[in-house]
mmCIF file of the C-alpha atoms, coordinates in Angstrom:
data_MODEL
# 
_entry.id   MODEL 
# 
loop_
_atom_site.group_PDB 
_atom_site.id 
_atom_site.type_symbol 
_atom_site.label_atom_id 
_atom_site.label_alt_id 
_atom_site.label_comp_id 
_atom_site.label_asym_id 
_atom_site.label_entity_id 
_atom_site.label_seq_id 
_atom_site.pdbx_PDB_ins_code 
_atom_site.Cartn_x 
_atom_site.Cartn_y 
_atom_site.Cartn_z 
_atom_site.occupancy 
_atom_site.B_iso_or_equiv 
_atom_site.pdbx_formal_charge 
_atom_site.auth_seq_id 
_atom_site.auth_comp_id 
_atom_site.auth_asym_id 
_atom_site.auth_atom_id 
_atom_site.pdbx_PDB_model_num 
ATOM 1  C CA . MET A 1 1  ? -29.585 105.802 -41.084 1.00 0.00 ? 1  MET A CA 1 
ATOM 2  C CA . PHE A 1 2  ? -31.167 108.026 -43.690 1.00 0.00 ? 2  PHE A CA 1 
ATOM 3  C CA . VAL A 1 3  ? -29.343 111.290 -44.378 1.00 0.00 ? 3  VAL A CA 1 
ATOM 4  C CA . TRP A 1 4  ? -30.804 114.203 -46.324 1.00 0.00 ? 4  TRP A CA 1 
ATOM 5  C CA . LYS A 1 5  ? -28.627 115.309 -49.213 1.00 0.00 ? 5  LYS A CA 1 
ATOM 6  C CA . LYS A 1 6  ? -28.846 118.554 -51.144 1.00 0.00 ? 6  LYS A CA 1 
ATOM 7  C CA . GLU A 1 7  ? -29.210 116.524 -54.351 1.00 0.00 ? 7  GLU A CA 1 
ATOM 8  C CA . PHE A 1 8  ? -32.592 115.220 -53.101 1.00 0.00 ? 8  PHE A CA 1 
ATOM 9  C CA . GLU A 1 9  ? -34.088 118.705 -53.241 1.00 0.00 ? 9  GLU A CA 1 
ATOM 10 C CA . LEU A 1 10 ? -36.724 119.281 -55.864 1.00 0.00 ? 10 LEU A CA 1 
ATOM 11 C CA . GLY A 1 11 ? -36.945 123.015 -55.245 1.00 0.00 ? 11 GLY A CA 1 
ATOM 12 C CA . ILE A 1 12 ? -40.553 122.732 -54.069 1.00 0.00 ? 12 ILE A CA 1 
ATOM 13 C CA . PRO A 1 13 ? -40.315 123.722 -50.395 1.00 0.00 ? 13 PRO A CA 1 
ATOM 14 C CA . SER A 1 14 ? -43.426 121.860 -49.199 1.00 0.00 ? 14 SER A CA 1 
ATOM 15 C CA . ILE A 1 15 ? -42.375 118.631 -50.919 1.00 0.00 ? 15 ILE A CA 1 
ATOM 16 C CA . ASP A 1 16 ? -38.749 118.928 -49.815 1.00 0.00 ? 16 ASP A CA 1 
ATOM 17 C CA . GLU A 1 17 ? -39.915 119.370 -46.201 1.00 0.00 ? 17 GLU A CA 1 
ATOM 18 C CA . GLN A 1 18 ? -42.208 116.368 -46.493 1.00 0.00 ? 18 GLN A CA 1 
ATOM 19 C CA . HIS A 1 19 ? -39.368 114.261 -47.868 1.00 0.00 ? 19 HIS A CA 1 
ATOM 20 C CA . LYS A 1 20 ? -37.229 115.340 -44.907 1.00 0.00 ? 20 LYS A CA 1 
ATOM 21 C CA . SER A 1 21 ? -40.048 114.342 -42.563 1.00 0.00 ? 21 SER A CA 1 
ATOM 22 C CA . LEU A 1 22 ? -40.263 110.918 -44.206 1.00 0.00 ? 22 LEU A CA 1 
ATOM 23 C CA . LEU A 1 23 ? -36.526 110.447 -43.664 1.00 0.00 ? 23 LEU A CA 1 
ATOM 24 C CA . ASP A 1 24 ? -36.933 111.507 -40.042 1.00 0.00 ? 24 ASP A CA 1 
ATOM 25 C CA . ILE A 1 25 ? -39.676 108.933 -39.477 1.00 0.00 ? 25 ILE A CA 1 
ATOM 26 C CA . GLY A 1 26 ? -37.523 106.291 -41.163 1.00 0.00 ? 26 GLY A CA 1 
ATOM 27 C CA . ASN A 1 27 ? -34.641 107.186 -38.852 1.00 0.00 ? 27 ASN A CA 1 
ATOM 28 C CA . ARG A 1 28 ? -36.871 106.888 -35.804 1.00 0.00 ? 28 ARG A CA 1 
ATOM 29 C CA . ILE A 1 29 ? -37.931 103.398 -36.908 1.00 0.00 ? 29 ILE A CA 1 
ATOM 30 C CA . SER A 1 30 ? -34.306 102.475 -37.554 1.00 0.00 ? 30 SER A CA 1 
ATOM 31 C CA . ASN A 1 31 ? -33.200 103.740 -34.148 1.00 0.00 ? 31 ASN A CA 1 
ATOM 32 C CA . LEU A 1 32 ? -35.948 101.806 -32.369 1.00 0.00 ? 32 LEU A CA 1 
ATOM 33 C CA . LEU A 1 33 ? -35.048 98.607  -34.202 1.00 0.00 ? 33 LEU A CA 1 
ATOM 34 C CA . LEU A 1 34 ? -31.299 99.031  -33.643 1.00 0.00 ? 34 LEU A CA 1 
ATOM 35 C CA . ALA A 1 35 ? -31.809 99.680  -29.934 1.00 0.00 ? 35 ALA A CA 1 
ATOM 36 C CA . HIS A 1 36 ? -34.152 96.711  -29.511 1.00 0.00 ? 36 HIS A CA 1 
ATOM 37 C CA . GLU A 1 37 ? -32.817 93.819  -27.487 1.00 0.00 ? 37 GLU A CA 1 
ATOM 38 C CA . ASP A 1 38 ? -34.399 90.471  -26.674 1.00 0.00 ? 38 ASP A CA 1 
ATOM 39 C CA . GLY A 1 39 ? -36.888 90.937  -23.890 1.00 0.00 ? 39 GLY A CA 1 
ATOM 40 C CA . ASP A 1 40 ? -37.505 94.624  -24.634 1.00 0.00 ? 40 ASP A CA 1 
ATOM 41 C CA . ASP A 1 41 ? -41.113 95.677  -24.572 1.00 0.00 ? 41 ASP A CA 1 
ATOM 42 C CA . ASN A 1 42 ? -40.969 98.414  -27.211 1.00 0.00 ? 42 ASN A CA 1 
ATOM 43 C CA . TYR A 1 43 ? -43.268 96.721  -29.714 1.00 0.00 ? 43 TYR A CA 1 
ATOM 44 C CA . GLU A 1 44 ? -45.895 99.441  -29.227 1.00 0.00 ? 44 GLU A CA 1 
ATOM 45 C CA . ASP A 1 45 ? -43.333 102.207 -29.895 1.00 0.00 ? 45 ASP A CA 1 
ATOM 46 C CA . ILE A 1 46 ? -42.186 100.486 -33.102 1.00 0.00 ? 46 ILE A CA 1 
ATOM 47 C CA . PHE A 1 47 ? -45.784 99.870  -34.191 1.00 0.00 ? 47 PHE A CA 1 
ATOM 48 C CA . ASN A 1 48 ? -46.745 103.515 -33.574 1.00 0.00 ? 48 ASN A CA 1 
ATOM 49 C CA . VAL A 1 49 ? -43.878 104.910 -35.639 1.00 0.00 ? 49 VAL A CA 1 
ATOM 50 C CA . ILE A 1 50 ? -44.603 102.480 -38.487 1.00 0.00 ? 50 ILE A CA 1 
ATOM 51 C CA . GLU A 1 51 ? -48.256 103.543 -38.403 1.00 0.00 ? 51 GLU A CA 1 
ATOM 52 C CA . GLU A 1 52 ? -47.092 107.171 -38.485 1.00 0.00 ? 52 GLU A CA 1 
ATOM 53 C CA . LEU A 1 53 ? -45.005 106.341 -41.565 1.00 0.00 ? 53 LEU A CA 1 
ATOM 54 C CA . LYS A 1 54 ? -48.039 104.786 -43.269 1.00 0.00 ? 54 LYS A CA 1 
ATOM 55 C CA . THR A 1 55 ? -50.232 107.798 -42.499 1.00 0.00 ? 55 THR A CA 1 
ATOM 56 C CA . TYR A 1 56 ? -47.600 110.364 -43.462 1.00 0.00 ? 56 TYR A CA 1 
ATOM 57 C CA . THR A 1 57 ? -46.785 108.545 -46.708 1.00 0.00 ? 57 THR A CA 1 
ATOM 58 C CA . ILE A 1 58 ? -50.429 108.713 -47.782 1.00 0.00 ? 58 ILE A CA 1 
ATOM 59 C CA . TYR A 1 59 ? -50.594 112.410 -46.828 1.00 0.00 ? 59 TYR A CA 1 
ATOM 60 C CA . HIS A 1 60 ? -47.394 113.085 -48.789 1.00 0.00 ? 60 HIS A CA 1 
ATOM 61 C CA . PHE A 1 61 ? -48.601 111.237 -51.879 1.00 0.00 ? 61 PHE A CA 1 
ATOM 62 C CA . ASP A 1 62 ? -51.908 113.151 -51.782 1.00 0.00 ? 62 ASP A CA 1 
ATOM 63 C CA . THR A 1 63 ? -49.960 116.426 -51.637 1.00 0.00 ? 63 THR A CA 1 
ATOM 64 C CA . GLU A 1 64 ? -47.774 115.428 -54.595 1.00 0.00 ? 64 GLU A CA 1 
ATOM 65 C CA . GLU A 1 65 ? -50.757 114.296 -56.637 1.00 0.00 ? 65 GLU A CA 1 
ATOM 66 C CA . GLU A 1 66 ? -52.573 117.591 -56.037 1.00 0.00 ? 66 GLU A CA 1 
ATOM 67 C CA . LEU A 1 67 ? -49.519 119.407 -57.410 1.00 0.00 ? 67 LEU A CA 1 
ATOM 68 C CA . PHE A 1 68 ? -49.331 117.013 -60.378 1.00 0.00 ? 68 PHE A CA 1 
ATOM 69 C CA . VAL A 1 69 ? -52.898 117.904 -61.322 1.00 0.00 ? 69 VAL A CA 1 
ATOM 70 C CA . LYS A 1 70 ? -52.500 121.618 -60.579 1.00 0.00 ? 70 LYS A CA 1 
ATOM 71 C CA . TYR A 1 71 ? -49.421 121.917 -62.821 1.00 0.00 ? 71 TYR A CA 1 
ATOM 72 C CA . ASP A 1 72 ? -50.525 119.349 -65.426 1.00 0.00 ? 72 ASP A CA 1 
ATOM 73 C CA . TYR A 1 73 ? -47.541 117.063 -64.756 1.00 0.00 ? 73 TYR A CA 1 
ATOM 74 C CA . PRO A 1 74 ? -47.060 114.879 -67.867 1.00 0.00 ? 74 PRO A CA 1 
ATOM 75 C CA . GLY A 1 75 ? -46.044 111.776 -65.871 1.00 0.00 ? 75 GLY A CA 1 
ATOM 76 C CA . TYR A 1 76 ? -49.050 111.972 -63.572 1.00 0.00 ? 76 TYR A CA 1 
ATOM 77 C CA . GLU A 1 77 ? -50.693 108.660 -64.478 1.00 0.00 ? 77 GLU A CA 1 
ATOM 78 C CA . SER A 1 78 ? -47.570 106.513 -64.155 1.00 0.00 ? 78 SER A CA 1 
ATOM 79 C CA . HIS A 1 79 ? -46.396 108.260 -60.986 1.00 0.00 ? 79 HIS A CA 1 
ATOM 80 C CA . LYS A 1 80 ? -49.851 107.950 -59.406 1.00 0.00 ? 80 LYS A CA 1 
ATOM 81 C CA . LYS A 1 81 ? -49.817 104.236 -60.235 1.00 0.00 ? 81 LYS A CA 1 
ATOM 82 C CA . GLU A 1 82 ? -46.499 103.931 -58.362 1.00 0.00 ? 82 GLU A CA 1 
ATOM 83 C CA . HIS A 1 83 ? -48.068 105.734 -55.396 1.00 0.00 ? 83 HIS A CA 1 
ATOM 84 C CA . ASP A 1 84 ? -51.150 103.499 -55.497 1.00 0.00 ? 84 ASP A CA 1 
ATOM 85 C CA . ASN A 1 85 ? -49.038 100.345 -55.642 1.00 0.00 ? 85 ASN A CA 1 
ATOM 86 C CA . PHE A 1 86 ? -46.896 101.477 -52.727 1.00 0.00 ? 86 PHE A CA 1 
ATOM 87 C CA . ILE A 1 87 ? -49.921 102.440 -50.616 1.00 0.00 ? 87 ILE A CA 1 
ATOM 88 C CA . GLU A 1 88 ? -51.499 99.067  -51.359 1.00 0.00 ? 88 GLU A CA 1 
ATOM 89 C CA . TYR A 1 89 ? -48.307 97.363  -50.196 1.00 0.00 ? 89 TYR A CA 1 
ATOM 90 C CA . VAL A 1 90 ? -47.942 99.513  -47.070 1.00 0.00 ? 90 VAL A CA 1 
ATOM 91 C CA . GLU A 1 91 ? -51.560 98.939  -46.082 1.00 0.00 ? 91 GLU A CA 1 
ATOM 92 C CA . SER A 1 92 ? -51.124 95.179  -46.531 1.00 0.00 ? 92 SER A CA 1 
ATOM 93 C CA . VAL A 1 93 ? -48.334 95.089  -43.943 1.00 0.00 ? 93 VAL A CA 1 
ATOM 94 C CA . ASP A 1 94 ? -49.885 93.845  -40.740 1.00 0.00 ? 94 ASP A CA 1 
ATOM 95 C CA . PHE A 1 95 ? -48.187 93.918  -37.381 1.00 0.00 ? 95 PHE A CA 1 
# 
């Protein structure tokens, strides 16, 4: 279970809300997996939430990167590389 903590806040409302949404999606995946029992036919539900996580992660990273450029963030290149590596990994996961 992922729990939002005040210490996670960056003070950028749009990014903080997106981070909360990512935790929510993670919790939905966790709940589906924890509730799964042998013989359950919830593969499609699990797949759909994981696909939602992939899509939302890319959207979130795009939003962050736009802000990095807009505010001339000094760590842009290295942080973007982390994003690119993670997206590459997430897109390689096949269900």
